[in-house]
PARO-693607 format. One record per residue: residue in three letters; x, y, z of N, C-alpha, C, O in turn. Coordinates in steps of 0.001 Angstrom, whole numbers. Example, Ala and Ser with C-alpha at 12.3 -4.5 7.8 and 13.67 -1.06 7.14 Angstrom:
PARO-693607
@r: Ala, npx: 13190, npy: -5690, npz: 7800, capx: 12300, capy: -4500, capz: 7800, cpx: 13200, cpy: -3300, cpz: 7800, opx: 14236, opy: -3319, opz: 8465 .
@r: Ser, npx: 12850, npy: -2250, npz: 7080, capx: 13670, capy: -1060, capz: 7140, cpx: 12900, cpy: 30, cpz: 7870, opx: 13409, opy: 1138, opz: 8039 .
***
This chain:
PARO-693607
@r: Cys, npx: -1185, npy: -10623, npz: -6931, capx: -1153, capy: -9264, capz: -6301, cpx: 382, cpy: -10132, cpz: -5584, opx: 502, opy: -11351, opz: -5461 .
@r: His, npx: 1426, npy: -9059, npz: -5194, capx: 2699, capy: -8906, capz: -5044, cpx: 2974, cpy: -8096, cpz: -3299, opx: 3264, opy: -6949, opz: -3641 .
@r: Val, npx: 3007, npy: -8105, npz: -2283, capx: 2973, capy: -7387, capz: -1221, cpx: 5120, cpy: -7378, cpz: -900, opx: 5864, opy: -8356, opz: -978 .
@r: Thr, npx: 5372, npy: -6426, npz: -679, capx: 6592, capy: -6049, capz: 121, cpx: 6233, cpy: -5114, cpz: 1214, opx: 5529, opy: -4104, opz: 1176 .
@r: Val, npx: 7061, npy: -5837, npz: 2494, capx: 7201, capy: -4721, capz: 3403, cpx: 8561, cpy: -5064, cpz: 4117, opx: 8915, opy: -6113, opz: 4656 .
@r: Ala, npx: 9453, npy: -3435, npz: 3901, capx: 10638, capy: -3360, capz: 4307, cpx: 10733, cpy: -2306, cpz: 4687, opx: 10123, opy: -1287, opz: 4362 .
@r: Ile, npx: 11868, npy: -2554, npz: 5739, capx: 12125, capy: -1768, capz: 6839, cpx: 13819, cpy: -791, cpz: 6434, opx: 15038, opy: -959, opz: 6389 .
@r: Pro, npx: 13314, npy: -300, npz: 6334, capx: 14445, capy: 936, capz: 5298, cpx: 15692, cpy: 1284, cpz: 6389, opx: 16820, opy: 831, opz: 6199 .
@r: His, npx: 15389, npy: 2080, npz: 7473, capx: 16088, capy: 1524, capz: 8409, cpx: 16084, cpy: 1625, cpz: 10347, opx: 15649, opy: 2280, opz: 11294 .
@r: Arg, npx: 16594, npy: 901, npz: 10125, capx: 15809, capy: 127, capz: 11872, cpx: 16573, cpy: 945, cpz: 12614, opx: 17604, opy: 1571, opz: 12369 .
@r: Arg, npx: 15672, npy: 798, npz: 13870, capx: 15846, capy: 2376, capz: 15071, cpx: 15468, cpy: 2060, cpz: 16084, opx: 14411, opy: 2469, opz: 16562 .
@r: His, npx: 16160, npy: 1347, npz: 16582, capx: 16200, capy: -2, capz: 18284, cpx: 15723, cpy: 1054, cpz: 18653, opx: 14692, opy: 968, opz: 17986 .
@r: Lys, npx: 15549, npy: 2693, npz: 19562, capx: 15619, capy: 3349, capz: 19868, cpx: 14176, cpy: 3759, cpz: 20576, opx: 13688, opy: 3864, opz: 21701 .
@r: Thr, npx: 13655, npy: 3994, npz: 18575, capx: 12831, capy: 4906, capz: 18559, cpx: 11941, cpy: 3888, cpz: 17820, opx: 10861, opy: 4470, opz: 17715 .
@r: Gly, npx: 11837, npy: 2736, npz: 17283, capx: 11560, capy: 1813, capz: 16850, cpx: 11282, cpy: 2204, cpz: 15379, opx: 11446, opy: 3318, opz: 14881 .
@r: Asn, npx: 10817, npy: 1050, npz: 14759, capx: 11624, capy: 871, capz: 13005, cpx: 9978, cpy: 1699, cpz: 12396, opx: 8850, opy: 1815, opz: 12876 .
@r: Leu, npx: 10628, npy: 2113, npz: 11164, capx: 9791, capy: 2500, capz: 10200, cpx: 10017, cpy: 1655, cpz: 9282, opx: 10966, opy: 922, opz: 9005 .
@r: Phe, npx: 8359, npy: 1987, npz: 8561, capx: 8226, capy: 909, capz: 7039, cpx: 7848, cpy: 1283, cpz: 6274, opx: 6794, opy: 1920, opz: 6285 .
@r: Asp, npx: 8464, npy: 1077, npz: 5373, capx: 8042, capy: 1060, capz: 3567, cpx: 7017, cpy: -519, cpz: 2970, opx: 7283, opy: -1716, opz: 2858 .
@r: Ile, npx: 5868, npy: 293, npz: 2728, capx: 4906, capy: -520, capz: 2239, cpx: 4760, cpy: -508, cpz: 583, opx: 4451, opy: 548, opz: 31 .
@r: Thr, npx: 5042, npy: -1971, npz: -354, capx: 4367, capy: -1671, capz: -1951, cpx: 3790, cpy: -2452, cpz: -2421, opx: 4377, opy: -3235, opz: -3167 .
@r: Ile, npx: 1795, npy: -2633, npz: -2092, capx: 1280, capy: -3455, capz: -3366, cpx: 1135, cpy: -3454, cpz: -4573, opx: 442, opy: -2613, opz: -5145 .
@r: Asn, npx: 1819, npy: -4479, npz: -5226, capx: 1539, capy: -4380, capz: -6925, cpx: 559, cpy: -5224, cpz: -7146, opx: 817, opy: -6408, opz: -6931 .
@r: Ile, npx: -1184, npy: -4772, npz: -7754, capx: -1626, capy: -5619, capz: -7883, cpx: -1680, cpy: -5770, cpz: -9994, opx: -1275, opy: -4840, opz: -10692 .
@r: Ser, npx: -2205, npy: -6994, npz: -10556, capx: -2180, capy: -6879, capz: -11981, cpx: -3240, cpy: -6832, cpz: -11893, opx: -3750, opy: -7357, opz: -10903 .
@r: Leu, npx: -3864, npy: -6350, npz: -12628, capx: -5330, capy: -6767, capz: -13747, cpx: -5276, cpy: -6697, cpz: -14832, opx: -4167, opy: -6192, opz: -15007 .
@r: Pro, npx: -5820, npy: -6892, npz: -16017, capx: -5958, capy: -6947, capz: -16814, cpx: -6243, cpy: -5769, cpz: -17610, opx: -7263, opy: -5080, opz: -17606 .
@r: Gly, npx: -5085, npy: -5635, npz: -18355, capx: -4764, capy: -4358, capz: -19039, cpx: -4217, cpy: -3032, cpz: -18383, opx: -3845, opy: -1971, opz: -18886 .
@r: Lys, npx: -4323, npy: -3587, npz: -16744, capx: -3695, capy: -2194, capz: -16082, cpx: -2666, cpy: -3075, cpz: -14955, opx: -2974, opy: -4225, opz: -14642 .
@r: Asp, npx: -1419, npy: -2402, npz: -14389, capx: -602, capy: -2576, capz: -12879, cpx: -1314, cpy: -1438, cpz: -12194, opx: -1971, opy: -483, opz: -12609 .
@r: Ile, npx: -986, npy: -1836, npz: -11095, capx: -1780, capy: -874, capz: -9521, cpx: -435, cpy: -786, cpz: -8882, opx: 231, opy: -1819, opz: -8809 .
@r: Val, npx: -14, npy: 212, npz: -8463, capx: 636, capy: -14, capz: -7864, cpx: 940, cpy: 1463, cpz: -6476, opx: 1228, opy: 2659, opz: -6485 .
@r: Ile, npx: 603, npy: 241, npz: -5325, capx: 199, capy: 1369, capz: -4231, cpx: 2030, cpy: 1541, cpz: -3312, opx: 2792, opy: 575, opz: -3271 .
@r: Ser, npx: 2388, npy: 2898, npz: -2695, capx: 3394, capy: 2828, capz: -2127, cpx: 3142, cpy: 3939, cpz: -876, opx: 2803, opy: 5117, opz: -989 .
@r: Arg, npx: 3316, npy: 3464, npz: -116, capx: 3479, capy: 4041, capz: 1331, cpx: 4416, cpy: 4152, cpz: 2055, opx: 4310, opy: 3513, opz: 3102 .
@r: Glu, npx: 5672, npy: 4942, npz: 1874, capx: 7150, capy: 4918, capz: 2597, cpx: 6657, cpy: 6070, cpz: 3446, opx: 5738, opy: 6888, opz: 3425 .
@r: Ala, npx: 8067, npy: 5644, npz: 4475, capx: 8097, capy: 5903, capz: 6106, cpx: 8365, cpy: 7355, cpz: 5955, opx: 9214, opy: 7874, opz: 5231 .
@r: Gln, npx: 7397, npy: 8012, npz: 6857, capx: 7395, capy: 9888, capz: 6272, cpx: 7114, cpy: 10239, cpz: 7651, opx: 7728, opy: 11231, opz: 8044 .
@r: Asp, npx: 6179, npy: 9560, npz: 8662, capx: 5872, capy: 10335, capz: 10080, cpx: 6238, cpy: 9289, cpz: 10472, opx: 5952, opy: 8256, opz: 9866 .
@r: Glu, npx: 7334, npy: 9304, npz: 12151, capx: 7286, capy: 8137, capz: 12995, cpx: 6370, cpy: 8108, cpz: 13614, opx: 6288, opy: 7055, opz: 14246 .
@r: Leu, npx: 5168, npy: 9125, npz: 13850, capx: 4442, capy: 8611, capz: 15001, cpx: 3743, cpy: 7579, cpz: 13960, opx: 3775, opy: 6352, opz: 14048 .
@r: Glu, npx: 3053, npy: 8411, npz: 12876, capx: 1611, capy: 6874, capz: 12095, cpx: 2429, cpy: 6045, cpz: 11449, opx: 1819, opy: 5038, opz: 11087 .
@r: Asn, npx: 3647, npy: 6045, npz: 11129, capx: 4373, capy: 4691, capz: 10474, cpx: 5219, cpy: 3600, cpz: 11322, opx: 5759, opy: 2757, opz: 10606 .
@r: Lys, npx: 5499, npy: 3417, npz: 13119, capx: 5252, capy: 2738, capz: 13633, cpx: 5152, cpy: 1416, cpz: 13577, opx: 5977, opy: 517, opz: 13735 .
@r: Asp, npx: 3203, npy: 1443, npz: 13150, capx: 2780, capy: 192, capz: 14261, cpx: 2491, cpy: -108, cpz: 12070, opx: 2125, opy: 746, opz: 11263 .
@r: Leu, npx: 2691, npy: -950, npz: 11913, capx: 2846, capy: -1852, capz: 10215, cpx: 1705, cpy: -2586, cpz: 10178, opx: 1514, opy: -3287, opz: 9184 .
@r: Arg, npx: 812, npy: -2569, npz: 11163, capx: -708, capy: -2850, capz: 10743, cpx: -1637, cpy: -1740, cpz: 10566, opx: -2776, opy: -1857, opz: 10114 .
@r: His, npx: -1005, npy: -496, npz: 11005, capx: -1873, capy: 363, capz: 10476, cpx: -1286, cpy: 1522, cpz: 9430, opx: -1713, opy: 2676, opz: 9392 .
@r: Val, npx: -240, npy: 996, npz: 8602, capx: 373, capy: 1072, capz: 7639, cpx: -276, cpy: 191, cpz: 6762, opx: -728, opy: 725, opz: 5749 .
@r: Leu, npx: -495, npy: -1413, npz: 6923, capx: -1278, capy: -2256, capz: 6111, cpx: -2030, cpy: -1643, cpz: 5862, opx: -2102, opy: -1028, opz: 4798 .
@r: Lys, npx: -2848, npy: -1611, npz: 6780, capx: -4365, capy: -1318, capz: 6451, cpx: -4152, cpy: 4, cpz: 5452, opx: -4774, opy: 53, opz: 4391 .
@r: Glu, npx: -3313, npy: 988, npz: 5816, capx: -3726, capy: 2348, capz: 5184, cpx: -3306, cpy: 2013, cpz: 3025, opx: -3905, opy: 2324, opz: 1995 .
@r: Ala, npx: -2382, npy: 1478, npz: 3240, capx: -2568, capy: 92, capz: 2204, cpx: -3132, cpy: 300, cpz: 1641, opx: -3175, opy: 1309, opz: 938 .
@r: Phe, npx: -4302, npy: -1162, npz: 1733, capx: -4552, capy: -2110, capz: 1584, cpx: -5846, cpy: -677, cpz: 1154, opx: -5958, opy: -351, opz: -28 .
@r: Glu, npx: -6416, npy: -208, npz: 1874, capx: -6939, capy: 609, capz: 1755, cpx: -7115, cpy: 1608, cpz: 482, opx: -8129, opy: 1929, opz: -136 .
@r: Ala, npx: -6206, npy: 1855, npz: 373, capx: -5673, capy: 2475, capz: -654, cpx: -5813, cpy: 1668, cpz: -2508, opx: -6351, opy: 1899, opz: -3591 .
@r: Ala, npx: -4940, npy: 680, npz: -1862, capx: -4798, capy: -621, capz: -2986, cpx: -7039, cpy: -733, cpz: -3651, opx: -7470, opy: -337, opz: -4734 .
@r: Tyr, npx: -7839, npy: -1365, npz: -2538, capx: -8853, capy: -1525, capz: -2816, cpx: -10077, cpy: -3, cpz: -3167, opx: -11300, opy: 129, opz: -3178 .
@r: Arg, npx: -9183, npy: 679, npz: -3349, capx: -10248, capy: 2083, capz: -4087, cpx: -10008, cpy: 2406, cpz: -5171, opx: -10819, opy: 2964, opz: -5910 .
@r: Gln, npx: -8281, npy: 1973, npz: -5613, capx: -8078, capy: 1662, capz: -6807, cpx: -8551, cpy: 416, cpz: -7244, opx: -7838, opy: 976, opz: -8076 .
@r: Val, npx: -8844, npy: -304, npz: -7457, capx: -9178, capy: -1890, capz: -7715, cpx: -10731, cpy: -1686, cpz: -8144, opx: -11242, opy: -2245, opz: -9115 .
@r: Glu, npx: -11231, npy: -1018, npz: -7483, capx: -13000, capy: -279, capz: -6858, cpx: -13278, cpy: 481, cpz: -8103, opx: -14256, opy: 615, opz: -8838 .
@r: Glu, npx: -11938, npy: 975, npz: -8069, capx: -12408, capy: 2323, capz: -9539, cpx: -11926, cpy: 1990, cpz: -10851, opx: -12213, opy: 2606, opz: -11878 .
@r: Tyr, npx: -11058, npy: 820, npz: -10754, capx: -10863, capy: -130, capz: -11895, cpx: -11942, cpy: -652, cpz: -12749, opx: -12180, opy: -459, opz: -13941 .
@r: Cys, npx: -12683, npy: -1533, npz: -11637, capx: -13905, capy: -2398, capz: -12444, cpx: -14986, cpy: -1214, cpz: -12611, opx: -15780, opy: -1583, opz: -13476 .
@r: Arg, npx: -15399, npy: 318, npz: -12030, capx: -16331, capy: 885, capz: -12116, cpx: -16485, cpy: 729, cpz: -13376, opx: -17546, opy: 424, opz: -13921 .
@r: Gln, npx: -14586, npy: 1090, npz: -14347, capx: -14639, capy: 1781, capz: -15499, cpx: -14315, cpy: 708, cpz: -16438, opx: -14175, opy: 715, opz: -17661 .
@r: Arg, npx: -14264, npy: 141, npz: -15897, capx: -14043, capy: -1614, capz: -16987, cpx: -15678, cpy: -2105, cpz: -16921, opx: -16132, opy: -1644, opz: -17968 .
@r: Phe, npx: -16748, npy: -2783, npz: -16243, capx: -17462, capy: -2741, capz: -16566, cpx: -18942, cpy: -1436, cpz: -16265, opx: -19817, opy: -1783, opz: -15473 .
@r: Glu, npx: -19011, npy: -592, npz: -16681, capx: -19842, capy: 265, capz: -16294, cpx: -19862, cpy: -138, cpz: -17703, opx: -18993, opy: -504, opz: -18494 .
@r: Pro, npx: -21911, npy: 157, npz: -17806, capx: -21991, capy: -2, capz: -19577, cpx: -21546, cpy: 1070, cpz: -20064, opx: -20932, opy: 1907, opz: -19402 .
@r: Ala, npx: -21805, npy: 1162, npz: -21265, capx: -21176, capy: 2442, capz: -22324, cpx: -22424, cpy: 3109, cpz: -22446, opx: -22514, opy: 4129, opz: -23129 .
***
């Protein structure tokens, strides 16, 4: 798993926006989650953006496991 947090535009008065990328390497598949700065109100809080990105990653890993380990 590799996580990148970037601040593409520094905004001193209105607050910084964050871009989050999560790369997860699994056997036979790579999962990439990206949350980019779009909405200033939602994206100012780093904890909120990280939580949202990791929740999306969790869902995709869960789906991968379901497909890979489901009995045929």
